[in-house]
C-alpha positions in Angstrom: 33.2 58.5 -43.9 33.0 60.3 -40.8 34.4 59.9 -37.1 31.9 58.6 -35.4 31.7 55.5 -37.9 35.4 54.9 -37.8 35.8 53.9 -34.5 32.6 51.6 -34.4 34.4 50.4 -38.3 38.0 49.5 -36.8 35.9 47.6 -33.9 34.3 45.6 -36.0 37.8 45.2 -38.4 39.5 43.8 -35.0 36.3 41.5 -34.3 36.9 39.8 -37.6 40.1 39.6 -37.1 40.2 37.6 -33.6 37.5 35.5 -34.7 38.9 32.8 -36.3 41.8 32.4 -34.0 39.0 32.4 -30.9 37.3 29.7 -33.3 40.0 27.5 -33.9 41.4 27.8 -30.1 37.5 26.4 -29.0 37.9 23.8 -31.2 41.1 22.4 -30.6 40.2 21.4 -27.4 40.8 17.8 -27.1 37.5 16.0 -25.7 38.2 13.6 -23.0 36.2 10.4 -24.0 33.1 9.2 -22.0 33.3 6.1 -19.7 30.9 3.3 -20.3 28.2 3.3 -18.2 28.5 0.9 -15.4 26.3 -2.4 -15.5 23.3 -2.1 -14.0 23.2 -5.7 -11.5 18.8 -6.5 -10.9 18.0 -8.8 -8.4 15.0 -10.3 -8.4 13.1 -9.8 -5.2 12.0 -13.6 -3.3 8.5 -14.5 -4.3 7.0 -13.4 -0.2 8.6 -9.5 -1.5 6.9 -9.8 -4.4 3.6 -10.6 -3.0 3.7 -8.0 -0.5 4.7 -5.4 -2.7 1.7 -6.3 -5.1 -0.5 -6.1 -1.6 1.3 -2.5 -1.1 0.0 -1.1 -4.3 -3.2 -2.6 -4.6 -3.6 -0.9 -0.7 -2.6 2.5 -2.5 -4.9 2.1 -5.5 -7.9 1.8 -2.9 -6.9 4.4 -0.6 -6.7 7.0 -3.9 -9.7 5.5 -5.1 -11.5 6.2 -1.9 -10.1 9.2 -1.1 -11.3 10.2 -5.1 -15.2 9.0 -4.8 -15.0 11.1 -1.1 -13.6 14.6 -3.4 -17.0 13.9 -6.2 -19.1 13.5 -3.2 -17.5 16.7 -2.0 -18.0 18.4 -5.1 -21.6 17.6 -5.6 -22.1 18.7 -2.4 -20.5 21.9 -3.0 -22.5 22.9 -5.7 -26.0 21.9 -4.8 -24.5 24.3 -1.5 -23.7 27.2 -4.2 -27.3 27.4 -5.6 -29.1 29.3 -2.7 -26.5 31.8 -2.3 -25.1 32.4 -6.1 -26.7 36.1 -5.4 -24.7 36.7 -3.0 -21.5 37.6 -3.8 -19.9 37.1 0.1 -21.7 34.4 0.9 -20.0 33.0 -2.6 -16.5 34.3 -2.0 -16.5 32.8 1.3 -18.1 29.3 -0.8 -15.5 29.5 -3.0 -12.8 29.7 -0.6 -13.8 27.0 1.4 -13.9 24.8 -1.7 -10.2 25.6 -2.4 -9.8 24.7 1.6 -11.4 21.3 0.6 -9.8 21.1 -2.8 -5.8 21.6 -1.0 -6.8 18.9 1.9 -7.4 16.5 -1.0 -4.1 16.9 -2.7 -2.8 16.0 0.6 -4.3 13.3 1.6 -3.2 11.5 -1.9 -0.3 12.8 -1.9 0.1 11.5 2.0 -1.0 8.1 0.7 1.7 8.5 -2.2 4.8 9.1 0.6 3.8 6.7 2.9 3.4 4.0 0.3 7.2 5.4 -1.4 8.9 5.2 2.3 7.4 1.9 2.7 8.7 0.2 -0.7 11.9 2.9 -0.8 15.2 0.7 -0.3 16.6 2.3 3.3 18.5 5.1 2.7 22.3 4.6 3.7 24.4 7.6 4.6 28.1 7.6 5.1 29.9 7.8 7.9 30.1 11.1 9.4 33.2 12.7 10.5 33.7 13.9 13.8 32.7 17.4 14.4 35.9 19.7 14.5 35.5 21.6 17.7 35.5 25.1 17.2 37.5 27.8 19.2 34.9 30.0 20.6 37.2 33.5 20.6 
């Protein structure tokens, strides 16, 4: 063996000698038992609450569908508007930018409907009582 391979050979031999010790120590750690999952209590809401929930869901579906129909109409109008300007790249680029802005507006409108529904349906968030603020020394 040459002098260059000898240190590498020594490192490999040491690594092989230490590997079983490290593997044994890793496997010897006792595993902590996993606690059983907490039971989930499902409370059936009263009939009037279920009815209100169904009404809200239908209103959301109706609004989402209305927005979708409006978006489809807008897309058809945009396609018709693009035809005369297909040869002009500058105007086509501006129309593309306007179309992208309108699509983003549509996405935000849809998300707003969903967010409003979620905030109306979600149970109220209860924050733990906050501790009084500690005065800071200003020095």
